[in-house]
Phi, psi and omega in degrees: 000129182263125183244132167256127180255134181233119180191168184227301188273185180304325182305326185277342187299314179301327178297313179297317182298317180295321178299319180290319181296329180269010174064031170289150184273080177279113187266342179195157177236134179244130181215175180286159177297158173301142182234153174297141184217147176078179182296327182275356177055040177279143180298132179230140179283145174299150179306324180294323177296316180301317179294318181298318181294326177297327178273359180073028183268145174293141184238130174249140182225066180290140177292314177222117184304316185294343183262313191221015187239342191295309186295324178299324179286317181295334178298339177276356175051058182289139171274337180211136172248128178246125178241150176207108179051048181289316175109359176221148172283131184281140177289158185300321181302324181282318181298321187278348189286309190294143179303318183259009174092185179238118185242152185233141176259111186242137187273058171199169173269084181303146013275008175287143170058054166291146177121190192269353182227052185292328181289312178305310189292323179298319180288315179302323181282357178076024179295147178269345176207157172219209180170198180230137175239135171252125183220165173291143175280141172225175181276037177215145189301112172051038188250004185287167178297141185273139180255324182197159178214153170222139181263142181227122180295147171255112181278161179302331183270359182282151170227187182300321181297312182291321180289325175304313182292318179298315184287326178294322176291318179296322179294319179296317178296316180295324178299315180294330178284330187277320186302311180299321180294323178295314182296325183273003179070030184263005182246132173257101184304143182248127178290146177283142177280105184297337180287346182251010183290133169230163185237150177232082181291158179304143183295132176253167182303321181293337178286343184274341185279135179280128176258105189290353174283347175285169180285161177301322181294318179296319180290322175301314179293323179296316181298312182285338176282000177234008181252123015261006175212141359273356177086129178291158178214162175220175184229130174221133179054039178065018178244133177281132175234124177280146180240115186265319184217143179214172161211157183281115178278318177219133178287327180225164173079194183146208182259018178059036178262170176293143176306137181095353180285132176282120183270324179200154176227119183211171177303337179286333180154177178251114184268129186232133175289135176245184176297333173207109179097181182239131178253131177259120176273128183243340177219123186226172177219093178298157181305131177079005181235170176277162176298141183209156172292148178300329177301319178289324178297318180295322180287339182265218184265065181290139181243347180271131185229159175305140182099335175289161186226132172286141179296144181249352182230151180302327181296339181281345190291000000 
């Protein structure tokens, strides 16, 4: 069986690696083009390309599949196409070609969280679990019939980074369990319930800003749902400060101050009044500095003091 693998970021690498370790016949890898990265904007290869080259696999990097990539892929005569966070919707000619279809490894319990940021959104929404779904690809975003699923708990201590790693491993394991059953005709695909569809669009700048009128619990989930990328932020004295880690000090109550008011600053953390409850900031990144524990911030040149207030509206920025 000839497999073409399509993926781009770190999330997809364990799937490719598992296919190779189990001696599946991966005949080509398709990924996004190299992109400028870092302050120097030097071209960097996607993680999947780096992994593919280590395995000695041919790599295709079409800018737009519908324009310049389909025939090059079909020339490899795939019996199965496996995609994982590839980054483009596949055209019908490609989806319809393989004997065993085109399947996708998606980091959510579909039909929840279709789209490009399912891990972020599940944590931000305060979900207690998420998972991985493998489904057939169609010409609509993450809407194909489901082949298999695995559930993965979201712990209180999890953030996007830890859940990314858990789900990428779970997805690779599920893929190896699913392919033999698919080939042997042992799977009855399940249609998604359109009435239960939700979306997880890519994170925008406005999604990163903390709105202190929200509850401490909501803000806690937002911070960990953006850690380690792209990272939540707030504004005080016209300066942007990133917020990396927090915990809920009080679910309700406080000092009856306006949301965003700094109640105390100590080595234990920076306590902030929210719309409901008190949030303790424990790891922050002041403008122009590296991320640091609040304890280190207090020992240094701290400028934030009790009584100061973080901005709650975009107009304050």
